[in-house]
C-alpha positions as CSV (number, residue, x, y, z in Angstrom):
1,M,-29.0,7.6,-13.6
2,R,-26.1,6.5,-15.6
3,I,-22.6,7.8,-14.9
4,T,-20.0,6.6,-17.3
5,Q,-16.2,6.9,-16.7
6,H,-13.7,6.4,-19.5
7,P,-9.9,6.0,-19.5
8,K,-8.1,9.2,-18.5
9,E,-11.2,10.8,-17.1
10,E,-10.4,12.6,-13.9
11,R,-12.0,11.4,-10.7
12,P,-14.1,13.9,-8.8
13,R,-11.9,15.5,-6.1
14,R,-13.1,14.8,-2.5
15,H,-13.4,17.9,-0.4
16,H,-14.0,18.3,3.3
17,K,-15.8,21.5,3.9
18,A,-13.4,24.4,4.9
19,K,-10.4,22.2,4.3
20,A,-11.0,22.1,0.5
21,T,-9.0,25.2,-0.3
22,V,-6.1,24.1,2.0
23,L,-6.1,20.7,0.5
24,A,-6.2,22.0,-3.1
25,A,-3.3,24.2,-2.3
26,A,-1.4,21.3,-0.7
27,L,-1.9,19.2,-3.8
28,M,-0.9,22.1,-6.1
29,S,2.2,22.7,-4.0
30,A,3.1,19.0,-4.2
31,A,2.7,19.1,-7.9
32,L,4.8,22.2,-8.2
33,V,7.5,20.7,-6.1
34,L,7.6,17.5,-8.2
35,T,7.6,19.5,-11.4
36,A,10.4,21.8,-10.2
37,C,12.5,18.7,-9.2
38,A,12.0,17.2,-12.6
39,Q,13.0,20.4,-14.4
40,S,16.0,21.3,-12.2
41,D,17.4,18.0,-11.4
42,P,18.8,16.1,-14.5
43,N,18.7,12.9,-12.6
44,S,15.0,13.1,-11.8
45,A,12.9,10.7,-13.9
46,D,10.2,12.4,-16.0
47,G,8.7,9.3,-17.6
48,G,11.0,9.6,-20.7
49,A,9.2,6.9,-22.6
50,A,10.3,8.5,-26.0
51,A,13.9,7.8,-25.2
52,I,13.4,4.2,-24.2
53,K,14.7,1.5,-26.5
54,D,13.0,-1.8,-26.6
55,G,14.8,-4.8,-25.3
56,G,17.2,-5.6,-22.4
57,D,17.1,-7.5,-19.2
58,L,16.4,-5.3,-16.1
59,R,17.9,-6.4,-12.8
60,A,15.9,-5.0,-10.0
61,A,16.5,-5.2,-6.2
62,L,13.7,-5.5,-3.7
63,T,13.8,-5.1,0.1
64,G,12.8,-8.7,0.7
65,E,11.3,-11.9,-0.7
66,P,7.6,-12.3,-1.6
67,D,5.5,-14.6,0.5
68,V,3.4,-15.9,-2.4
69,L,2.6,-14.7,-5.9
70,D,-1.1,-15.3,-5.7
71,P,-2.7,-11.8,-5.6
72,A,-5.7,-13.1,-3.6
73,T,-3.5,-14.5,-0.7
74,S,-0.3,-12.5,-0.7
75,S,0.0,-10.2,2.3
76,I,3.5,-8.8,1.8
77,Y,4.3,-5.7,-0.3
78,T,7.2,-7.3,-2.0
79,G,4.8,-9.9,-3.3
80,A,2.6,-7.2,-4.9
81,Q,5.7,-5.6,-6.4
82,V,6.3,-8.7,-8.4
83,Y,2.8,-10.1,-9.2
84,E,1.4,-6.7,-10.3
85,G,3.6,-7.1,-13.4
86,I,2.2,-10.5,-14.1
87,F,-1.5,-9.7,-13.7
88,S,-3.8,-7.0,-15.1
89,K,-6.8,-5.3,-13.4
90,L,-10.0,-3.9,-14.7
91,I,-8.8,-0.4,-14.0
92,D,-5.8,1.3,-12.5
93,V,-4.8,4.6,-11.0
94,D,-2.1,6.7,-12.7
95,A,0.5,9.0,-11.1
96,S,-2.0,11.9,-11.1
97,G,-4.6,9.8,-9.1
98,D,-7.0,9.4,-12.1
99,F,-8.7,6.1,-13.0
100,V,-7.5,4.6,-16.3
101,G,-8.6,1.5,-18.1
102,D,-6.6,-1.7,-18.0
103,L,-8.7,-4.8,-18.9
104,A,-11.8,-2.5,-19.0
105,T,-12.3,0.0,-21.8
106,T,-15.2,1.8,-20.1
107,W,-17.1,1.5,-16.8
108,T,-20.6,2.7,-16.1
109,Q,-22.6,3.2,-12.9
110,D,-26.1,2.2,-14.0
111,D,-27.5,2.9,-10.6
112,P,-26.1,3.3,-7.0
113,T,-25.6,-0.5,-6.7
114,T,-24.8,-1.6,-10.3
115,W,-21.6,-1.2,-12.3
116,T,-21.1,-2.3,-15.9
117,F,-17.6,-2.8,-17.4
118,D,-16.8,-3.2,-21.1
119,L,-13.8,-5.3,-21.5
120,V,-10.9,-5.6,-24.0
121,T,-11.2,-8.5,-26.5
122,N,-7.6,-9.0,-27.3
123,A,-6.1,-10.2,-24.0
124,T,-4.9,-13.7,-23.3
125,F,-3.5,-15.4,-20.2
126,H,0.0,-16.6,-20.2
127,N,-1.3,-20.2,-20.5
128,G,-3.0,-19.4,-23.8
129,E,-6.6,-19.0,-22.3
130,Q,-8.6,-16.1,-23.8
131,F,-9.5,-13.5,-21.3
132,S,-13.3,-12.9,-20.8
133,S,-15.9,-11.7,-18.4
134,E,-15.9,-15.3,-16.9
135,D,-12.4,-14.6,-15.5
136,V,-13.6,-11.5,-13.8
137,K,-16.5,-13.3,-12.2
138,Y,-14.2,-16.2,-11.1
139,T,-11.6,-13.8,-9.6
140,F,-14.0,-12.0,-7.3
141,D,-16.0,-15.1,-6.4
142,R,-12.7,-16.7,-5.4
143,I,-11.6,-13.7,-3.3
144,L,-15.0,-13.7,-1.5
145,D,-14.9,-17.5,-0.9
146,P,-13.9,-18.1,2.8
147,A,-11.9,-21.1,1.7
148,T,-9.5,-18.7,-0.2
149,A,-8.8,-16.9,3.1
150,S,-8.0,-13.7,1.1
151,A,-6.7,-10.8,3.1
152,Y,-8.6,-8.6,0.6
153,A,-12.0,-10.1,1.0
154,G,-13.0,-7.2,3.2
155,L,-12.5,-4.8,0.3
156,Y,-15.2,-6.6,-1.7
157,E,-17.7,-7.7,0.8
158,Q,-20.3,-5.3,-0.6
159,I,-20.4,-7.3,-3.8
160,D,-23.6,-9.3,-4.0
161,S,-22.9,-11.0,-7.4
162,V,-20.9,-10.7,-10.6
163,D,-22.6,-11.4,-13.9
164,A,-20.7,-12.4,-17.0
165,V,-23.3,-10.9,-19.4
166,D,-21.3,-11.8,-22.5
167,S,-17.6,-12.4,-23.1
168,A,-16.8,-8.6,-23.2
169,T,-19.3,-7.3,-20.6
170,V,-19.3,-7.9,-16.8
171,V,-21.8,-6.4,-14.3
172,F,-21.2,-6.0,-10.6
173,H,-24.3,-6.0,-8.4
174,L,-23.5,-4.5,-5.0
175,K,-25.5,-5.0,-1.7
176,A,-25.5,-1.3,-1.1
177,P,-23.8,1.8,-2.5
178,F,-20.1,1.5,-2.0
179,G,-17.9,4.6,-2.1
180,P,-14.4,2.9,-2.5
181,F,-15.5,0.4,-5.1
182,L,-13.4,1.7,-8.0
183,T,-10.4,2.5,-5.8
184,N,-10.4,-1.1,-4.5
185,L,-10.6,-2.5,-8.0
186,A,-7.7,-0.4,-9.0
187,T,-5.7,-1.4,-5.9
188,N,-6.2,-5.1,-5.3
189,G,-8.3,-6.3,-8.3
190,Q,-5.8,-8.5,-10.2
191,I,-7.7,-10.8,-12.6
192,V,-6.9,-14.6,-12.5
193,N,-7.8,-17.5,-14.7
194,K,-9.7,-20.5,-13.3
195,K,-7.8,-23.1,-15.3
196,A,-4.5,-21.7,-14.2
197,I,-5.5,-21.6,-10.6
198,E,-6.9,-25.1,-10.5
199,S,-4.2,-26.8,-12.6
200,S,-1.1,-25.6,-10.7
201,D,0.0,-23.9,-7.5
202,P,-1.1,-20.2,-7.8
203,A,1.2,-19.3,-5.0
204,R,4.3,-20.4,-6.9
205,N,3.2,-20.4,-10.5
206,P,1.3,-17.2,-11.2
207,V,-0.6,-16.9,-14.6
208,G,-2.1,-13.5,-15.6
209,T,-2.6,-11.4,-18.7
210,G,0.0,-8.8,-17.6
211,P,3.1,-7.5,-19.4
212,F,5.4,-10.2,-18.0
213,Q,5.0,-13.9,-17.4
214,F,6.6,-15.9,-14.7
215,V,9.7,-17.9,-15.4
216,E,11.3,-19.0,-12.1
217,W,11.6,-18.4,-8.4
218,V,14.9,-19.3,-6.8
219,Q,14.2,-19.3,-3.1
220,G,16.2,-16.8,-1.2
221,D,17.8,-15.3,-4.3
222,H,15.5,-14.0,-7.1
223,I,12.4,-14.2,-9.2
224,T,12.6,-13.9,-13.0
225,V,9.8,-12.8,-15.4
226,E,9.9,-12.4,-19.1
227,K,8.2,-10.3,-21.7
228,N,4.6,-11.4,-22.6
229,Q,4.9,-11.5,-26.4
230,S,1.1,-11.5,-26.6
231,Y,0.4,-8.5,-24.3
232,F,-2.8,-6.8,-25.2
233,K,-1.2,-3.2,-25.0
234,A,0.7,-2.4,-28.2
235,G,4.3,-1.5,-27.8
236,L,4.6,-2.8,-24.2
237,P,6.5,-3.9,-22.3
238,H,9.8,-2.5,-23.4
239,L,12.0,-4.9,-21.5
240,D,12.7,-8.5,-22.5
241,S,12.8,-9.6,-18.9
242,V,13.0,-8.5,-15.3
243,T,14.9,-10.3,-12.5
244,Y,13.9,-9.3,-9.0
245,R,16.7,-9.9,-6.5
246,F,16.1,-10.0,-2.8
247,L,18.5,-7.7,-1.1
248,P,17.1,-6.8,2.4
249,V,20.2,-5.0,3.6
250,D,19.9,-1.4,2.4
251,Q,23.6,-0.9,1.6
252,S,23.7,-4.1,-0.4
253,R,21.2,-2.6,-2.9
254,I,23.3,0.6,-3.3
255,D,26.5,-1.3,-3.5
256,A,25.1,-3.6,-6.2
257,L,23.8,-0.6,-8.1
258,S,27.1,1.2,-7.9
259,A,28.9,-2.0,-9.1
260,G,26.6,-2.4,-12.1
261,E,25.2,-5.7,-10.7
262,I,21.6,-4.3,-10.7
263,D,19.9,-1.6,-12.7
264,W,17.0,-0.6,-10.4
265,A,16.6,-0.5,-6.6
266,D,13.7,0.0,-4.2
267,A,14.0,2.0,-0.9
268,V,17.1,4.2,-1.0
269,P,18.7,4.4,2.4
270,L,17.4,7.6,3.9
271,Q,20.8,8.8,5.1
272,Q,22.0,8.6,1.4
273,V,19.1,10.2,-0.4
274,E,20.6,13.7,-0.6
275,A,23.9,12.4,-2.1
276,L,22.5,9.8,-4.4
277,K,19.7,11.8,-6.0
278,H,22.3,14.2,-7.3
279,D,24.8,11.5,-8.4
280,P,25.1,11.6,-12.2
281,R,25.3,7.8,-12.3
282,F,21.8,7.4,-11.1
283,T,18.2,8.5,-11.7
284,Y,16.2,9.2,-8.6
285,V,12.4,9.0,-8.3
286,T,10.1,10.0,-5.4
287,S,6.5,11.2,-4.8
288,A,5.1,13.6,-2.3
289,V,1.6,12.1,-2.4
290,A,2.0,8.4,-2.4
291,G,3.5,6.3,0.4
292,I,2.9,4.1,3.4
293,P,1.5,4.9,6.9
294,D,3.6,3.4,9.6
295,F,2.2,2.8,13.1
296,L,2.7,1.1,16.5
297,A,0.4,-1.9,16.8
298,L,-0.7,-2.7,20.4
299,N,-2.1,-6.2,21.2
300,T,-5.4,-5.3,22.9
301,T,-6.2,-8.9,23.7
302,A,-3.7,-9.3,26.5
303,A,-2.3,-7.3,29.4
304,P,-1.1,-4.6,29.6
305,F,-2.6,-3.3,26.4
306,D,-6.0,-4.7,27.0
307,D,-6.4,-1.6,29.2
308,V,-7.3,1.4,27.1
309,R,-5.6,3.7,29.6
310,V,-2.2,2.0,29.0
311,R,-2.7,2.3,25.3
312,Q,-3.6,6.0,25.7
313,A,-0.5,6.5,27.8
314,I,1.7,5.1,25.0
315,A,-0.1,7.4,22.5
316,L,0.5,10.5,24.6
317,A,4.2,9.7,25.2
318,I,5.1,9.5,21.5
319,D,6.9,12.4,19.9
320,R,6.5,12.0,16.2
321,S,9.0,14.7,15.4
322,D,11.7,12.8,17.0
323,I,10.7,9.6,15.1
324,R,10.8,11.5,11.8
325,D,14.1,13.2,12.5
326,V,15.9,10.2,13.9
327,A,14.3,7.1,12.3
328,Y,13.6,8.7,9.0
329,L,16.3,11.4,8.9
330,G,13.8,14.2,8.4
331,T,12.1,12.6,5.4
332,G,8.4,11.9,5.1
333,E,5.6,13.3,7.3
334,L,4.5,13.2,10.9
335,G,2.2,10.2,11.2
336,L,-1.2,11.2,12.4
337,Q,-3.5,9.1,10.2
338,E,-3.8,6.6,7.4
339,V,-3.4,9.1,4.5
340,P,-0.8,11.8,3.8
341,T,-1.4,15.5,4.0
342,G,-1.6,15.6,0.2
343,S,-4.7,13.4,0.2
344,S,-8.1,15.0,0.0
345,W,-9.2,12.7,2.8
346,Y,-6.7,14.2,5.2
347,D,-8.2,15.9,8.3
348,E,-6.0,16.3,11.4
349,T,-8.7,17.5,13.7
350,G,-9.8,15.4,16.7
351,I,-6.7,13.2,16.7
352,F,-6.0,11.9,20.2
353,G,-2.3,12.1,21.1
354,A,-1.4,14.5,18.2
355,T,0.5,16.4,20.8
356,P,2.7,14.6,23.4
357,D,1.6,14.9,27.0
358,T,3.8,12.9,29.3
359,V,2.1,14.3,32.5
360,R,-1.2,12.9,31.5
361,A,0.4,9.7,30.2
362,K,1.8,9.0,33.7
363,E,-1.6,9.7,35.3
364,L,-3.2,7.2,33.0
365,L,-0.6,4.5,33.9
366,A,-1.3,5.2,37.6
367,E,-5.0,4.9,37.0
368,A,-4.4,1.6,35.3
369,G,-2.4,0.3,38.3
370,Y,1.0,0.9,36.9
371,A,2.1,3.8,39.1
372,D,5.5,2.2,39.5
373,G,5.9,1.6,35.8
374,L,5.8,-1.6,33.7
375,T,7.9,-3.6,31.2
376,V,6.8,-4.5,27.7
377,E,8.5,-6.2,24.8
378,Y,8.7,-4.6,21.3
379,L,8.9,-7.0,18.4
380,G,11.3,-5.4,15.9
381,L,11.9,-6.1,12.2
382,S,15.6,-6.5,11.4
383,Q,15.2,-6.0,7.7
384,Y,13.3,-2.7,8.0
385,P,15.8,-0.3,9.7
386,E,13.4,2.6,9.8
387,L,10.8,0.6,11.7
388,L,13.5,-0.9,14.0
389,K,14.9,2.6,14.6
390,T,11.4,3.8,15.4
391,G,11.2,1.2,18.1
392,Q,14.5,2.4,19.6
393,V,13.2,6.0,19.6
394,V,9.9,5.0,21.2
395,R,11.8,2.9,23.8
396,D,13.7,6.1,24.8
397,Q,10.5,8.2,24.8
398,L,8.6,5.7,27.0
399,K,11.3,5.8,29.7
400,A,9.9,9.3,30.6
401,I,6.6,7.8,31.7
402,G,8.1,4.7,33.5
403,V,7.7,2.2,30.7
404,D,10.7,-0.1,30.2
405,M,10.4,-1.4,26.6
406,T,12.8,-4.1,25.6
407,I,13.4,-4.8,21.9
408,K,13.5,-8.2,20.4
409,A,14.6,-8.0,16.7
410,V,13.6,-10.9,14.5
411,D,13.5,-11.9,10.9
412,V,10.6,-10.7,8.8
413,S,9.1,-14.2,8.5
414,V,9.2,-14.7,12.3
415,W,7.8,-11.2,12.8
416,Y,4.9,-11.8,10.4
417,D,3.9,-15.1,12.0
418,S,3.9,-13.5,15.4
419,F,2.1,-10.4,14.2
420,V,-0.8,-12.2,12.4
421,S,-1.3,-14.7,15.3
422,G,-1.3,-12.0,17.9
423,D,1.8,-13.4,19.6
424,Y,3.3,-10.0,20.5
425,Q,2.8,-7.0,22.8
426,I,3.9,-4.0,20.8
427,T,5.5,-3.7,17.3
428,S,5.8,-1.4,14.4
429,A,3.8,-2.2,11.2
430,Y,2.5,-0.5,8.1
431,Q,-0.3,-0.8,5.6
432,E,0.7,-0.2,2.0
433,R,-1.6,1.1,-0.7
434,T,-4.0,3.1,1.4
435,I,-5.7,5.4,-1.0
436,D,-9.3,5.5,0.2
437,P,-9.6,5.4,4.1
438,D,-11.7,2.3,3.8
439,N,-8.6,0.5,2.5
440,F,-7.3,0.9,6.1
441,Y,-10.3,0.8,8.4
442,S,-12.2,-2.1,6.8
443,L,-9.0,-4.2,6.8
444,V,-7.1,-3.1,9.9
445,I,-9.6,-1.7,12.4
446,K,-13.0,-3.3,11.7
447,S,-13.9,-6.2,14.1
448,G,-12.7,-9.4,12.5
449,G,-11.0,-7.5,9.6
450,P,-8.5,-9.7,7.7
451,I,-5.5,-7.6,8.9
452,N,-6.9,-6.6,12.3
453,T,-3.9,-8.0,14.2
454,T,-4.4,-5.8,17.3
455,G,-7.7,-7.6,18.3
456,Y,-9.5,-4.3,18.6
457,S,-13.3,-4.4,18.4
458,D,-15.9,-1.7,18.8
459,P,-19.4,-2.2,17.4
460,A,-19.9,1.5,17.2
461,V,-16.8,2.0,15.1
462,D,-17.8,-0.9,13.0
463,T,-21.1,0.8,12.3
464,L,-19.3,4.0,11.3
465,I,-16.9,2.1,9.0
466,E,-19.8,0.3,7.3
467,K,-21.8,3.6,6.9
468,A,-18.7,5.4,5.4
469,A,-18.1,2.5,3.0
470,T,-21.7,2.4,1.8
471,S,-22.0,6.1,1.2
472,T,-21.2,7.6,-2.2
473,D,-21.4,11.2,-1.0
474,D,-17.8,12.3,-0.5
475,T,-18.6,15.0,2.0
476,E,-20.6,12.6,4.2
477,R,-17.8,10.1,3.9
478,A,-15.2,12.6,5.0
479,D,-17.2,13.6,8.0
480,L,-17.7,9.9,9.0
481,Y,-13.9,9.2,8.7
482,A,-13.3,12.2,10.9
483,Q,-15.5,10.5,13.5
484,I,-13.8,7.2,13.0
485,R,-10.4,8.7,13.5
486,A,-11.4,10.4,16.6
487,Q,-12.8,7.2,18.2
488,V,-10.0,5.0,17.0
489,T,-7.1,7.3,18.1
490,E,-8.7,7.7,21.5
491,A,-9.0,3.9,21.8
492,A,-5.4,3.6,20.6
493,P,-5.2,0.0,19.4
494,L,-2.5,1.5,17.1
495,V,-0.6,4.7,17.1
496,F,0.4,6.3,13.8
497,T,4.1,7.3,14.0
498,H,5.1,8.4,10.5
499,Y,3.9,8.7,6.9
500,E,6.7,7.2,4.7
501,T,7.3,8.5,1.2
502,L,8.8,6.1,-1.3
503,N,11.9,6.5,-3.4
504,Y,13.5,4.5,-6.2
505,L,17.1,4.7,-7.5
506,M,18.2,3.3,-10.9
507,S,21.0,3.5,-13.4
508,N,20.9,6.6,-15.5
509,K,20.4,4.3,-18.5
510,V,17.0,3.4,-17.1
511,S,13.9,5.5,-17.6
512,G,10.1,5.4,-17.2
513,S,9.9,4.6,-13.5
514,V,7.2,6.5,-11.6
515,I,5.5,6.1,-8.2
516,T,1.7,5.9,-8.3
517,P,-0.8,5.9,-5.4
518,T,-1.3,2.1,-5.7
519,L,2.5,1.7,-5.4
520,S,2.6,-0.5,-8.4
521,L,6.0,-0.6,-10.1
522,H,4.6,-0.5,-13.6
523,M,7.6,-2.3,-15.0
524,E,5.9,-2.4,-18.5
525,D,6.7,1.4,-18.8
526,I,10.4,1.0,-17.8
527,G,13.2,0.5,-20.2
528,F,16.8,1.3,-21.1
529,T,17.7,4.5,-23.0
530,Q,21.0,3.2,-24.2
């Protein structure tokens, strides 16, 4: 059997039995809402590429500084925001959720474990090296090499081998059928060049085939990239350069935008969304179906959260409505799982702790030996006010069951080091770019997963995760993820608190910015209209 997918071909929609009609309606409603906004709000971006004039230097503000710019080893979203404009992938996902070609022109599933990709022949790396299938093979061999210590190795562990058949053809041989294969390629599949990786520091000197090439990184201040004059996509990018400034304080981004010091800003302060999206000076962009799941992470390797009863008590004490209303000012969705309600994978049945139950929570604490209560420390992120505010709301909620939660607010770098090393009790975290459920469960929940920072391990759940990943039947996969969610939420190594929708704000002279499921900024499509 040969199944060929071409650019712009729509992916098969995933359905979950009786929920199919509801989900289709939800997707349609979201689309209608977005369309209505674009039509009724003159400040809502509609892609507007026709009005864009080539040239100009865009000044963009991010919420923080990248860790590294090596796509195989970066673990911070701000890193991806920058390096995705430097590198290209085989395929991508557009704003409608459809696969589109990037470095691949067509892709064919020859059999359940074999995928063939035909490649563009006019792409070159920023160091002058011609792109070929050898670069694709090197990229994934490197990700899977334990020495690379890639956080994304788990996404590709089903790859058995990659064959560079000829310069314009690459074949992936999988160990077993792998449902999320294309989604993973579109999310974390940036192609690198062996010579560039081995001749300089890939963390600080990224070299890709993307629309922009790296110029400089001034620590603590900005990163600058400039137009790739040899970009393989005709007419792109529009901009001459992009400078990414690091402005972690929310108001600092808005102040800089208002003063004309920047042109584009990430993460509009939620308390200002309503006012700013109607401000004629700006263009506002959001999406109802793309975002980030936020959750409480509980360190299961040490007391008190090594006891499942204590974790369950925390889960049952959480009121997500209060978190949304207070920490997120009513925006976004109640956090029950790794995907939003607009996703065809969404299924809220069987979620432990979906409804607060403080009576049962107190009983569980007593059973665990904490009838008189206990004290825990919450590690808070100073630069992420919504997450820090979530901690404050949770602190107040836990008082009702006798848990005294103190808050220790730290810088993001300190938080990250403590989080990945397991040196914490409870904290708020998030997992960006979760499109297929496997993107979450194989990385965050599976035993030994590269982002499993809670220390949770359950062989039975591992088996289900593996089975779901190796199935290509979407109905079967949906049923398996329902089972996984039921078991994981009951074990409560983490507790979903909120699903955060994203928003961008820019000068009304800037157009072309959209939010896609992969959360890529797609700066190649952005430009000035005057």
